[in-house]
C-alpha positions in Angstrom: 10.4 22.4 -22.3 8.9 26.0 -23.5 9.5 29.2 -21.1 5.8 29.9 -21.2 5.3 25.8 -20.3 7.7 26.3 -17.3 5.8 29.4 -16.3 2.2 27.7 -16.5 4.1 24.8 -14.0 6.0 27.4 -11.7 2.9 29.4 -11.7 0.0 26.4 -10.4 2.7 25.1 -8.2 3.4 28.5 -6.0 0.2 29.8 -6.1 -2.6 26.7 -6.3 -2.6 26.0 -2.7 -4.3 30.2 -2.0 -6.4 29.3 -5.2 -7.3 25.9 -5.3 -11.1 24.6 -5.0 -12.2 22.4 -2.4 -15.8 21.5 -0.8 -14.5 21.0 2.6 -13.1 23.7 4.3 -10.2 23.1 7.1 -12.5 23.6 10.2 -14.9 21.2 9.0 -12.2 18.3 9.7 -11.0 18.4 13.2 -9.8 15.1 13.2 -6.3 13.3 11.7 -6.5 10.4 9.3 -4.6 8.9 7.0 -4.3 6.0 4.4 -1.0 4.1 3.5 -1.0 2.5 0.2 1.1 -0.6 0.2 2.0 -1.6 -3.3 3.6 -5.0 -4.0 5.0 -4.4 -7.3 5.7 -7.2 -10.0 2.7 -8.7 -9.4 1.8 -10.6 -5.8 0.8 -14.0 -5.5 -2.1 -13.5 -3.0 -3.1 -17.5 -3.3 0.4 -18.2 -1.5 -0.5 -15.5 1.3 -3.8 -16.1 1.7 -4.6 -20.2 1.1 -7.8 -21.4 0.3 -8.5 -23.5 3.6 -12.6 -24.7 3.3 -13.2 -27.9 2.1 -15.2 -26.5 -0.9 -14.5 -28.8 -4.0 -14.0 -25.9 -6.6 -12.9 -22.7 -4.0 -11.6 -24.6 -1.4 -7.9 -26.1 -0.2 -8.9 -29.6 -2.5 -9.0 -27.7 -5.7 -5.8 -25.7 -4.4 -3.9 -28.8 -3.7 -4.4 -30.2 -6.6 -3.6 -26.9 -9.1 -0.5 -25.9 -7.0 1.2 -29.1 -7.4 4.9 -28.1 -7.2 4.4 -24.8 -4.7 1.7 -25.5 -3.0 1.6 -24.6 1.3 0.8 -27.8 3.1 -2.4 -28.4 4.9 -0.5 -28.2 8.5 -1.9 -26.1 10.9 0.9 -23.9 13.2 -0.1 -22.6 16.1 0.4 -18.8 17.1 2.7 -19.0 20.1 0.5 -16.4 22.6 -3.3 -15.5 21.9 -3.0 -12.5 24.1 0.3 -10.9 22.6 3.0 -12.1 20.0 6.4 -13.4 20.7 8.7 -14.6 18.4 12.0 -15.0 20.1 14.3 -17.5 19.0 13.0 -21.2 19.2 9.2 -20.2 19.5 9.1 -19.3 15.4 5.9 -21.6 14.4 7.3 -21.2 10.4 10.7 -22.4 11.4 12.0 -25.3 9.5 15.5 -25.6 10.0 16.3 -22.1 9.4 15.1 -22.4 5.4 12.7 -19.5 4.5 12.1 -21.5 1.7 11.0 -24.6 3.6 8.8 -22.4 5.7 7.4 -21.2 2.7 5.5 -23.9 2.1 5.7 -25.9 5.7 1.9 -25.0 6.5 -0.3 -21.8 7.4 -2.7 -20.2 10.5 -6.4 -21.1 10.1 -8.7 -18.4 11.6 -12.3 -19.0 13.0 -15.1 -18.1 10.6 -13.1 -17.8 7.4 -12.3 -20.2 4.6 -8.8 -18.0 4.3 -5.7 -19.6 6.4 -2.3 -16.9 6.5 0.9 -18.1 5.1 3.1 -19.6 8.2 5.5 -16.7 7.4 3.0 -14.5 8.1 2.6 -14.9 12.1 2.3 -11.0 12.3 -0.6 -10.3 10.1 -2.1 -13.7 11.4 -2.5 -12.3 15.3 -3.9 -9.1 13.9 -6.8 -11.1 11.7 -7.6 -13.3 14.9 -7.5 -9.6 16.7 -10.5 -8.4 14.1 -7.6 -5.5 12.7 -7.6 -7.2 9.4 -9.7 -7.6 6.3 -9.2 -9.6 3.4 -11.0 -8.8 -0.3 -11.3 -11.8 -2.3 -10.6 -11.5 -5.9 -10.1 -8.1 -6.4 -8.4 -6.5 -9.6 -8.8 -3.9 -12.6 -12.3 -4.0 -13.7 -14.3 -1.7 -15.5 -17.8 -2.9 -14.5 -19.4 -6.5 -13.2 -18.7 -8.9 -16.7 -18.5 -12.7 -16.9 -16.1 -15.0 -18.8 -18.5 -15.0 -22.1 -18.7 -11.2 -21.8 -14.9 -11.1 -22.4 -14.3 -13.7 -24.5 -17.1 -12.3 -27.0 -16.2 -8.8 -26.3 -19.8 -7.8 -25.3 -18.1 -6.0 -22.6 -14.5 -4.3 -22.5 -11.4 -5.9 -20.7 -8.9 -3.4 -19.1 -6.5 -2.1 -21.6 -3.1 -4.1 -22.0 -4.1 -6.7 -19.6 -1.0 -8.6 -18.0 0.9 -6.1 -18.5 2.7 -4.9 -15.3 3.3 -1.1 -16.8 -0.3 -0.6 -18.1 -1.7 -2.5 -14.9 -0.2 -0.2 -12.4 -1.2 2.8 -14.1 -4.9 1.7 -14.2 -4.4 0.4 -10.1 -3.0 3.8 -9.5 -6.1 5.6 -11.6 -9.1 4.1 -9.7 -10.1 4.0 -13.3 -9.5 0.5 -15.3 -10.9 1.7 -18.5 -8.3 4.3 -19.6 -4.5 5.2 -19.0 -5.4 8.7 -17.6 -2.5 11.0 -16.1 -3.7 11.3 -12.7 -3.7 8.9 -9.8 -7.0 8.5 -7.4 -4.7 9.7 -4.4 -3.6 12.7 -6.2 -7.1 13.6 -7.3 -8.0 13.5 -3.5 -5.6 16.2 -2.9 -6.9 18.4 -5.7 -9.9 18.2 -4.3 -9.2 18.8 -0.6 -5.9 21.4 -1.4 -7.0 23.5 1.6 -7.4 21.1 4.0 -4.2 21.2 5.1 -3.6 25.0 5.2 -0.2 26.8 5.4 1.6 23.3 5.6 4.8 22.8 3.9 4.1 19.1 4.0 1.7 18.2 0.9 -1.4 15.7 1.5 0.1 12.9 -0.5 3.9 11.7 0.2 5.9 8.6 -1.4 8.7 7.1 0.5 12.2 6.6 -1.5 9.8 7.6 -4.5 6.9 9.0 -6.0 4.4 7.2 -7.9 1.6 7.6 -10.7 -1.1 7.4 -7.6 0.1 10.5 -6.1 0.1 12.5 -9.3 -2.8 15.1 -9.4 -4.2 17.5 -11.7 -2.8 20.4 -10.5 -1.1 18.8 -7.3 2.2 17.0 -6.6 3.6 14.9 -4.3 6.3 15.1 -1.6 9.3 12.5 -1.5 11.1 11.8 1.6 13.0 9.2 2.1 13.2 6.1 4.2 16.2 7.2 6.5 14.7 10.9 6.8 15.4 14.0 4.2 18.5 15.2 3.2 19.7 18.7 4.1 21.2 20.8 1.3 24.7 20.3 1.4 26.0 24.2 1.8 28.2 25.4 4.4 27.0 28.4 6.4 28.6 31.5 4.8 27.7 29.4 1.4 24.2 28.9 2.1 24.0 32.8 3.3 25.3 34.1 -0.1 23.1 31.9 -2.0 20.0 33.3 0.1 21.3 36.8 -0.7 21.5 35.9 -4.3 17.9 34.9 -4.8 17.1 37.6 -3.2 18.4 40.2 -5.8 15.7 42.2 -7.5 15.0 40.9 -10.7 13.1 42.6 -13.3 12.0 39.3 -15.6 9.0 37.7 -14.0 11.0 34.4 -15.3 13.8 35.4 -12.8 11.4 36.5 -9.9 9.3 33.2 -10.1 12.4 30.8 -10.5 14.4 32.3 -7.6 11.2 32.5 -5.7 10.4 28.8 -6.2 14.0 28.2 -5.2 13.8 30.1 -2.0 10.4 28.1 -0.9 12.5 24.9 -1.9 15.2 25.7 0.6 12.9 27.2 3.2 10.6 23.9 3.0 13.6 21.4 3.2 15.1 23.4 6.3 11.6 22.7 8.3 11.4 19.4 7.3 14.7 18.2 8.2 14.4 20.2 11.7 10.9 18.7 12.4 12.4 15.3 11.5 15.6 15.4 13.8 13.4 17.0 16.6 10.9 14.4 16.7 10.1 12.4 19.7 8.6 9.3 18.0 6.7 8.1 21.5 7.9 4.6 21.2 11.0 4.9 22.7 11.6 1.7 24.7 8.9 -0.2 23.2 9.8 -3.8 22.0 8.2 -5.8 19.1 7.8 -9.3 18.9 11.2 -10.6 18.7 11.8 -8.4 22.2 13.9 -5.7 20.3 13.1 -1.9 20.1 10.5 -1.1 17.4 11.8 -0.7 13.7 15.7 -1.8 14.5 17.1 -4.8 11.8 16.8 -8.1 13.8 19.6 -10.2 13.1 19.7 -13.6 11.4 20.2 -15.2 14.9 17.2 -13.7 16.5 15.1 -14.3 13.1 16.2 -18.3 13.2 17.2 -17.8 9.5 20.7 -18.7 7.7 22.1 -18.2 4.9 21.7 -15.7 1.9 18.3 -15.9 1.5 17.1 -13.7 4.4 13.9 -10.9 4.8 14.4 -7.7 3.3 14.2 -4.5 5.6 12.6 -2.3 2.6 9.2 -2.3 4.0 10.4 -2.1 7.9 12.2 1.3 7.0 9.8 2.4 4.8 7.1 2.1 7.3 9.5 3.4 10.2 9.7 7.0 7.7 5.7 6.5 7.5 5.2 6.7 11.6 7.2 9.5 11.9 6.0 11.5 9.1 2.3 11.0 10.3 3.4 12.2 13.9 5.2 15.0 12.5 2.1 15.6 10.9 -0.7 15.4 13.2 1.5 17.3 15.6 1.5 19.9 13.0 -2.1 20.0 12.7 -2.2 18.7 9.2 -6.2 16.6 9.0 -5.7 14.4 6.2 -2.4 12.3 4.4 -1.7 9.7 2.1 1.3 7.6 1.9 3.1 5.6 -0.8 5.1 2.7 -0.3 6.7 0.1 -2.7 7.4 -2.7 -2.0 9.4 -4.4 -5.2 10.5 -8.2 -5.9 7.3 -9.5 -6.5 7.3 -10.9 -10.3 8.0 -14.5 -9.3 8.0 -16.3 -13.0 10.3 -18.8 -11.0 11.9 -19.8 -7.9 9.1 -18.6 -6.3 9.2 -20.1 -3.1 12.9 -18.8 -2.5 11.8 -15.2 -3.8 8.1 -14.9 -2.1 9.4 -16.5 1.2 11.6 -13.4 1.6 9.5 -10.9 0.4 6.7 -12.1 2.7 8.9 -12.1 5.7 10.6 -8.6 5.3 6.7 -7.8 4.6 5.5 -8.8 8.0 8.5 -7.5 9.8 7.4 -4.0 8.9 3.3 -4.5 9.1 4.3 -6.1 12.8 6.2 -2.9 14.1 3.8 -0.6 12.3 0.9 -1.4 14.2 2.9 -1.8 17.3 4.0 2.0 17.1 0.3 2.9 16.0 -1.1 1.3 19.0 1.5 3.1 21.4 0.9 6.3 19.9 -2.7 6.2 19.9 -3.2 6.3 16.4 -4.3 2.8 15.2 -8.1 4.3 14.6 -6.9 7.1 12.6 -4.5 5.1 10.0 -5.9 2.6 7.5 -3.1 0.7 5.5 -4.4 -1.0 1.8 -2.4 -3.7 0.2 -2.1 -3.3 -3.8 -0.3 -5.0 -6.9 -0.8 -4.3 -10.2 -2.3 -7.7 -10.3 -2.3 -11.4 -9.2 -0.4 -14.5 -10.2 -2.1 -17.6 -12.0 -3.5 -20.0 -9.5 -1.5 -22.7 -12.0 1.9 -22.9 -11.2 5.0 -22.4 -14.1 6.8 -25.1 -12.7 8.7 -23.3 -9.5 6.6 -20.1 -9.9 3.7 -18.4 -11.7 3.0 -16.2 -14.3 0.9 -12.8 -14.6 -3.4 -13.2 -13.7 -5.6 -10.6 -12.9 -7.6 -10.9 -9.7 -6.0 -11.4 -6.3 -6.8 -11.1 -2.4 -6.1 -7.7 -0.8 -6.0 -7.0 2.8 -6.8 -3.4 4.7 -5.4 -2.9 8.4 -5.9 -0.5 10.9 -8.1 0.3 13.7 -11.6 1.3 12.2 -11.5 -2.0 10.3 -13.8 -4.4 10.6 -12.1 -7.9 10.3 -13.2 -10.9 8.6 -13.6 -11.8 4.6 -15.0 -9.7 1.9 -15.9 -10.1 -1.7 -16.2 -13.6 -3.6 -14.3 -16.4 -3.0 -13.0 -17.6 -6.5 -13.7 -20.8 -8.7 -10.2 -22.1 -8.9 -10.6 -24.9 -11.6 -8.4 -24.4 -14.4 -10.6 -23.1 -17.1 -13.5 -22.2 -15.0 -16.0 -19.5 -15.5 -13.9 -17.9 -13.1 -10.7 -18.4 -15.3 -10.1 -16.2 -18.4 -7.4 -18.1 -19.7 -7.1 -22.0 -18.7 -4.0 -20.7 -16.8 -5.9 -19.8 -13.9 -6.2 -16.1 -14.7 -9.0 -15.1 -12.7 -11.9 -12.6 -13.6 -11.8 -10.3 -10.4 -15.8 -9.9 -8.9 -14.7 -7.1 -6.8 -13.0 -3.6 -8.6 -10.2 -1.7 -7.1 -12.7 0.7 -7.4 -15.4 -0.3 -5.2 -12.0 -1.1 -2.7 -10.7 2.5 -3.2 -14.5 4.0 -2.6 -14.4 2.3 0.9 -11.5 3.9 2.1 -12.4 7.2 0.8 -15.5 7.3 2.4 -13.8 6.2 5.8 -11.8 8.8 5.3 -14.6 11.6 4.9 -14.7 12.1 1.5 -18.5 13.2 0.9 -20.3 11.4 -2.1 -20.2 13.6 -4.8 -16.7 13.7 -4.5 -16.5 9.9 -4.2 -17.9 9.8 -7.6 -15.9 12.5 -9.2 -12.8 10.6 -8.2 -13.7 7.7 -9.2 -16.0 7.7 -11.9 -16.1 4.0 -12.5 -17.7 3.2 -9.0 -21.3 4.1 -10.8 -20.7 0.6 -12.8 -21.4 -1.1 -9.8 -24.2 -1.7 -7.6 -22.3 -2.1 -4.4 -20.2 1.1 -3.3 -18.7 0.1 -0.4 -17.6 -3.5 0.7 -18.4 -2.7 4.1 -15.1 -3.6 6.2 -14.5 0.0 7.4 -16.5 2.1 10.2 -17.4 5.2 8.9 -15.6 8.3 9.8 
């Protein structure tokens, strides 16, 4: 990097917070709201999360049953243990099949009144929240530039997103919020750019990644804060070493480069000190509260508690990450922050083979996190303040590849939160291989709802004005429906 480029970046990082432009002043937002983006990296097979359960010959279970002959979820209705609460103590798991997650994955599903989608048996926590009206399912959604038909795509009358079916490019497009170009900023980063003054005088950025960042959080003038799921790490300098280093950074420098560089390093140390102090001094507010397994929230349940044996056990990655998100939300709200956007990456969804084994493990780990996360929000009285979005770069093929599935396009996603209007949104697709909804005869569904519409819906709840949404999501103008209707207005 050239010296002048470093100075330019340093100047933006150090002073943009005092110079940024925003159309919404800090005192115009008196409440706290947060968005959590939960990204299923690899291309999640939502068709085995939300199983078409209706009798429609094209869109319902009969077609699903015929197409997914090797990895289909059986048409067996499971019953949740308790309609008033959720209790999944040993011996009370509806999905349990000889303690085998792989068998439990295809055992059956939970039906929902008024919906033509059922929830995989391994997801009782989400099924319970759907029944409570806290979850909206958005059908056949994905990277989409404008409404399009199969004929228009095949004849090239209308464009498709570039590098369709490629993990890296489709991930970047999903994070862009623009399906037509591989932009260098993400939609969450652009929200931060727009509202850079909204969290004044705070060391906490509006955008925070857990364990890692992502293109989603990269703004044109802003950058995210990255914090580990186990909390921030303190600089490893003993007391006298830190004092000496602080004195070194305070030495007068004639060169503007050294002055700027030292100021940035001092700011980094001060910021880290504050975050570590806040993290360790936090009283989360849900001590003594137990989850569906009768254990403390965000604790790691053992195999006996989960009725699981062997090596194919649930991952705790999402549980730990969402625990960190809740703590950081509480810190943010206590510190007077107005808006925050969190990014949680949940990898391992590229199920070309052994899907019943791999996807089962991911679903159980995902729902362990979701269940405790929402319980914590309720205990803190923050469920109305938070909306969680599920996301993946694309769905999987409706047709199976022996015991797996291939990269595809449209998929179902869910929104979770107290402000969510539960139900099914969007259009259920025709699952028939080679149908007008299938681009390639392999079950690669053409989306009928765009990520742009999905994001615009949550940003409107977040409090962004229409002009700002149009600027952050320019492709929204291509769609007649600007709001999916699944969130109460803030």
